[in-house]
LUMVO-885092 format. One line per 10 residues: number of its first residue (from 1); their letters; for each residue x, y, z of C-alpha. Coordinates in Angstrom, 1 decimal. Example, Ala and Ser with C-alpha at 12.3 -4.5 7.8 and 13.67 -1.06 7.14 Angstrom:
1) AS) 12.3 -4.5 7.8  13.7 -1.1 7.1 .
This chain:
1) FTTLGISLLF) 108.6 115.5 154.2  107.0 116.3 150.9  104.8 113.3 151.4  103.9 114.6 154.9  102.9 117.9 153.4  100.7 116.3 150.7  99.1 114.0 153.3  97.9 117.1 155.2  96.0 118.3 152.1  93.6 115.4 152.4 .
11) PGVQYSPEMA) 90.2 115.9 154.2  90.3 114.8 157.8  94.1 114.7 158.0  95.8 117.0 160.6  99.3 117.9 161.7  99.9 116.4 165.1  103.3 117.3 166.5  102.4 115.4 169.7  102.2 112.3 167.5  98.7 111.4 168.6 .
21) GMFERFKSVL) 98.0 109.7 165.3  101.1 107.5 165.6  100.2 106.5 169.1  96.7 105.7 168.0  98.0 103.3 165.4  100.2 101.6 168.0  97.1 100.8 170.2  96.4 97.6 168.4  99.9 96.2 168.9  101.0 97.5 172.3 .
31) TPEQLKQMQS) 99.6 97.1 175.8  98.4 100.3 177.6  101.5 100.2 179.8  103.8 99.9 176.8  102.0 102.7 175.0  102.3 104.9 178.1  106.0 104.1 178.4  106.5 105.0 174.7  104.8 108.3 175.2  106.9 109.1 178.2 .
41) QAAAFPIHPI) 110.1 108.3 176.4  109.1 110.5 173.4  108.3 113.4 175.7  111.7 113.1 177.4  113.7 113.6 174.2  115.5 117.0 174.1  114.4 117.4 170.4  111.4 116.1 168.5  111.6 112.4 167.9  111.2 112.9 164.1 .
51) WIGLLQGLIA) 114.7 114.4 163.9  116.2 111.5 165.9  114.3 109.1 163.6  115.7 110.9 160.5  119.3 110.7 161.8  118.9 107.0 162.6  117.2 106.4 159.3  120.0 108.0 157.3  122.7 106.1 159.2  120.8 102.8 158.8 .
61) GVTINAVAGF) 120.2 103.6 155.1  123.8 103.6 154.2  124.7 100.6 156.5  122.5 97.7 157.6  119.5 98.7 155.5  121.7 99.1 152.4  122.9 95.5 153.0  119.3 94.3 153.2  118.4 96.4 150.2  121.3 95.1 148.2 .
71) GEELGWRGLL) 119.7 91.6 148.1  116.6 93.0 146.4  118.4 95.4 144.2  120.8 92.7 142.9  117.7 91.1 141.4  115.7 94.1 140.4  118.3 96.7 139.2  121.0 94.1 138.7  119.7 91.1 136.9  116.3 92.1 135.6 .
81) QREFGYLGFW) 117.2 95.6 134.5  120.1 94.2 132.5  118.0 91.4 131.0  115.2 93.9 130.0  117.6 96.7 128.9  116.9 96.1 125.3  113.4 97.4 125.8  114.7 100.9 126.7  114.6 102.8 129.9  110.9 103.3 130.5 .
91) KSSALVGLIW) 109.7 99.9 129.3  112.4 98.0 131.2  111.7 100.1 134.4  108.0 99.5 134.1  108.4 95.7 133.6  110.8 95.5 136.6  108.4 97.7 138.6  105.4 95.4 137.8  107.3 92.3 138.8  108.5 94.0 141.9 .
101) GVWHAPIILQ) 105.0 94.9 142.9  103.5 91.5 142.3  106.4 90.0 144.3  105.2 92.0 147.3  101.6 90.7 147.0  101.9 87.8 149.5  103.1 90.0 152.4  100.6 92.8 151.5  97.8 90.3 151.7  99.0 89.4 155.2 .
111) GHNYPQHPLA) 98.6 93.0 156.2  102.0 94.5 155.6  102.0 98.3 154.6  98.2 98.3 154.2  96.7 96.5 157.2  93.3 98.2 156.8  93.0 97.4 153.1  95.1 94.3 152.1  93.3 93.6 148.8  93.4 97.2 147.6 .
121) GVLMMTVFTL) 96.9 97.3 149.0  98.2 94.9 146.4  97.2 97.3 143.7  98.5 100.3 145.6  101.9 98.6 146.1  102.1 97.7 142.5  101.5 101.3 141.4  104.0 102.4 144.1  106.8 100.1 142.7  105.9 101.1 139.1 .
131) LLSPIFSYVR) 106.5 104.7 140.0  109.6 104.0 142.2  111.3 101.7 139.6  112.3 104.4 137.1  113.8 106.5 140.0  115.9 103.6 141.3  116.8 102.6 137.7  118.0 106.1 136.9  120.2 106.2 140.0  121.6 102.7 139.2 .
141) LKAKSVIAAA) 122.4 103.7 135.6  123.9 107.1 136.5  126.1 105.6 139.3  126.9 102.5 137.2  126.4 100.5 140.4  123.7 98.5 142.1  125.1 99.6 145.4  123.8 103.1 144.8  120.3 101.7 144.3  120.7 99.6 147.4 .
151) IIHGSLNATA) 121.5 102.7 149.5  118.5 104.7 148.4  116.4 101.5 148.8  117.7 101.1 152.3  117.3 104.8 153.1  113.7 104.8 151.9  112.8 101.8 154.1  114.5 103.3 157.1  112.8 106.7 156.9  109.4 105.9 155.4 .
161) GLAIMVVKGG) 107.7 105.9 158.8  108.6 109.5 159.4  106.0 110.6 156.8  103.2 109.5 159.2  104.8 110.2 162.5  103.2 113.6 163.0  100.0 113.0 161.0  96.6 112.3 162.5  93.7 110.9 160.4  93.6 109.4 157.0 .
171) NDLTIGVTGL) 94.3 105.7 156.3  96.9 103.4 154.8  95.6 104.1 151.3  95.9 107.9 151.5  98.7 109.0 153.8  102.4 108.0 154.0  105.0 107.0 151.5  103.0 104.0 150.2  99.7 105.8 150.2  98.2 108.2 147.7 .
181) AGLIVLAIVN) 100.3 111.0 149.1  103.5 109.1 148.4  102.4 108.1 144.9  101.8 111.8 144.0  105.4 112.6 145.2  106.8 109.8 143.2  105.0 111.0 140.1  106.4 114.5 140.6  109.9 113.1 141.0  109.6 111.1 137.8 .
191) IGLFVYDRVL) 108.5 114.2 135.9  111.5 116.1 137.4  113.9 113.3 136.4  112.4 113.3 132.8  112.9 117.1 132.5  116.4 116.9 134.0  117.5 114.0 131.7  116.1 115.8 128.6  117.2 119.3 129.3  120.1 119.4 131.8 .
201) SKEPIMDR) 121.9 116.0 131.8  125.2 115.8 129.9  124.7 112.1 129.6  120.9 111.4 129.0  119.9 107.8 129.5  116.1 107.8 129.2  116.3 107.5 125.4  118.4 104.4 125.5 .
């Protein structure tokens, strides 16, 4: 929701509770009949679909999506973080994040996440994973378990779409979790974790 709020600060981006922006994005993949049916179903919900999506996302995040996320996290926060641990928290997180981002390049070039800007999307995704990596690493080290990282990975994947559900305007480089708005949020979270680890944590790990 913080990403949603920051997206609304960009020129040309508007709050759209009727989800006009989301339906506009679906026009390229759905027939007019399918789109109309989706709009009718959304209007029939007793509460706004974003809350239903949030509930479904949280459930999926700790179940099926966590299982899928575990496969990735076993490699990133399991194997690679352990292998690069001698570099210290920040350097090891950055190296894992860089590899993680480059690993996504083939599907980004095929239009995943950034269908309007696949080439620029490779750079954006790499910055995204560089900023996300310390957060996941911190959770994994604090919990002493890759499963914890898998759960937040799965939860992020399951709820990421909510950040653009009620947003109209912008593009895939500016709005949403993997856009500039999301990068700003991740930068803020990293600063918050740094301050917490230095000032409040009884067992700081960032100096390791």
